[in-house]
C-alpha positions in Angstrom: -92.9 -35.2 -4.8 -96.3 -34.2 -3.3 -97.0 -32.6 0.1 -97.0 -35.1 2.8 -94.9 -37.7 1.2 -91.3 -38.8 2.5 -88.4 -38.9 0.2 -86.6 -42.2 0.7 -83.2 -42.7 -1.0 -82.1 -46.4 -1.8 -78.3 -46.7 -2.8 -77.4 -49.8 -4.8 -73.9 -50.4 -6.2 -74.3 -54.0 -7.6 -76.6 -56.5 -8.9 -76.0 -58.6 -5.8 -77.5 -55.9 -3.5 -80.1 -54.8 -5.9 -81.9 -58.0 -6.0 -82.6 -58.1 -2.3 -83.5 -54.4 -2.4 -86.1 -54.8 -5.3 -89.2 -55.6 -2.8 -88.2 -52.7 -0.7 -88.1 -50.4 -3.7 -91.3 -51.6 -5.2 -93.0 -51.4 -1.9 -92.0 -47.8 -1.4 -93.1 -47.3 -4.9 -96.5 -48.6 -4.4 -97.1 -46.8 -1.0 -98.5 -43.1 -1.7 -96.8 -42.0 1.7 -93.3 -42.3 0.0 -91.3 -40.9 -2.8 -88.4 -43.1 -3.6 -85.4 -42.3 -5.4 -82.7 -45.0 -6.4 -79.1 -44.1 -6.6 -77.1 -46.6 -8.9 -73.3 -46.6 -8.4 -70.6 -48.9 -8.8 -71.1 -52.1 -10.9 -74.3 -50.7 -12.3 -72.3 -48.1 -14.1 -69.4 -50.6 -15.1 -70.0 -52.6 -18.4 -67.2 -54.8 -17.4 -69.1 -56.0 -14.5 -72.3 -56.4 -16.5 -73.6 -53.0 -15.4 -76.7 -51.6 -16.8 -78.6 -48.9 -15.0 -81.8 -49.6 -17.3 -82.2 -52.8 -15.0 -82.4 -50.6 -12.0 -84.9 -48.2 -13.7 -87.2 -51.1 -14.7 -88.4 -51.0 -11.0 -90.4 -47.9 -12.1 -88.8 -45.3 -9.8 -86.6 -42.4 -10.5 -82.9 -43.4 -10.8 -79.7 -41.1 -10.5 -76.5 -42.6 -11.6 -73.4 -41.6 -9.5 -70.0 -42.1 -11.1 
């Protein structure tokens, strides 16, 4: 994070909500005023639900997984 940037945390718990959030996440990533962090939880961490945190990380922003 650099001076003058605003840290924005986006929480996603499933593929169902990650899809609609992708344009927001990418927009924040591409705007120098923001420093986005994605928190992946829930279904993203459960292989029984097809969870794969790497899918969230593919958006090119830091990802923190919360179990």
